[in-house]
N, C-alpha and C positions, 0 to 999 in steps of 0.2 A: 323318348327313344334313347337307348344307351349309346354312349360314345363308341364309335367304331375305332378299332385298333388300326394303326397303320399296318401295311403288309409286313414290314420288317418286324414290328412288335408281335404280330400274330405268328410269324414264323418262329420267333424265339419262344413264344408261349407253346406252340405246337411241339417244339423240340423238348421243352421242359416236361410237358404233360406226357409225351410219348416215352421219355426216359423214365419218369416216375412210375408210370403204369407198367412198363416193362419190368422194372425192378420189383414192383409189388406182385406181379404174376410169377416172376422167376423165383422169388425168395422161397415159397413153399415147395416148389419143384426141386430146387437145389438142395433144400433141407432133406427132402425125402430121399434123394439120391445119396446124400451124405449118410443118412441113417441106414441105408442099405449097404454101406461100406465101400462105396465107389466115389471117385472124384469125377468132376464134370467131363474130362477128356476120355477117361475109361468108359464111362457110361455112354458117351456119344459114339465111340467106336463100336461098342457092343450093340447099341441100338441100331446103327446103320447096317451092321452085318445081319442083325435079326430081320430087318425089313427089306434089305436089298440083296441079301445073299453074299457069297464070297466076292471080294473085290480087290483090285490092286491097291497097295498102300496109298499111292498118289490120288486115286479116285476117292478113297475114304476121306483123305485130308481135305480135298476140295469140297466135299459134301458137308463136312462139319467145321470147315474154316480153321483147320490147324495147319501149321507149317510142316514141311517135311521132317524137320528135326523133332518137333513135338509129336508128330505121328509115330516116328520110329521109337521114341521113348515110350509112348503109350502102348504100342504094339509089343515092345519088349517086355513091359511090365505085365501085360495081359497074358503073353505067352509063358512067362515065368510062373504064372498062377495056373497054367493049363486051361485058360479060358478061350484062347485063340491059337491057331497054328498058321504058319507060313508054308506055302508050297510054291514051287517054281511054276511059272506060266508055261503052258504047253509049247508055245512058239517063240517066246522071248525069255531066255534064261536070266536076263538082267531084272526082269519084273517078278516081284513076289506077290502072290495072291494070299490074302488073309481070309481065313474062315473061322467061324465059331466052332468050338469043340462041343461035344455033347454036354460037358460040364459048364461051358460058357452059356449054352442055350438054356440049360436048367437054371442057371443063375439069373439071366437077363429077362426071361419071359415073365415071371411073376413080378419082378421089379418094374418092368415096363407097364404092366397092367395097372399097378398101383400109381405109377407116374402119370399115366393118362387120366386116372381118376382125380389126382391132385390138380392137374391142369384144368380138367373140366370144372372142378369146384372153384378154382381161382378165376375162371372166366365166366362163371354163372351170372355175373352182373350184366351181361349182355344177352339179348334174345338171339335166337338162331339167325334171324334175318340181319340183326346188327353185326353179328360175327361175320357173316358173309360179306357185308358191306365193308367192314373194317379190313378183312383180308384183301379185298380188291383195292382199297385205298392204300393200304400199307405196301402192297406189291407195286402199285403205280409209283408211289413215293420212292421206294427202294430202287426200282429200275431207273428212274430219272436221276437220283443222286449218284448211282453207280456209273451211269453213262455220261454225266455232265463233267466237263473239265472244271474242277473246283480247285485248281492250283495244286494238285497233288503230283503233278509231273516233275 
């Protein structure tokens, strides 16, 4: 019978394996985005607008985990290229709604189709059922870590 790892050592092993597997899956996805001429932030903004529709800048930032400053920079860059546009919110003039332009939609749609295929290929090492199990376990781990007081206050 193999030696059992202590809980602390197993936690460290989990962290290392999770990090390495994340990097291995992300590498081809980020490469594909770069080959398409986009940076990760610009791609993330375009992707969320493609799938969620027009949104306030702050909502986009919270969905893709960018700070307000980084969001403003990304939206400015995309607007300068004619890929997104800002419009005033109907009831709150302080809030700007960001929307894909037709040029932005024409750019992101084929890039995202290829992106999804790259991710599917990168995760093909797991069966469908294993992917479902992994998603549930990763959600559980993430929710716990986010809610636990881990000295970040």
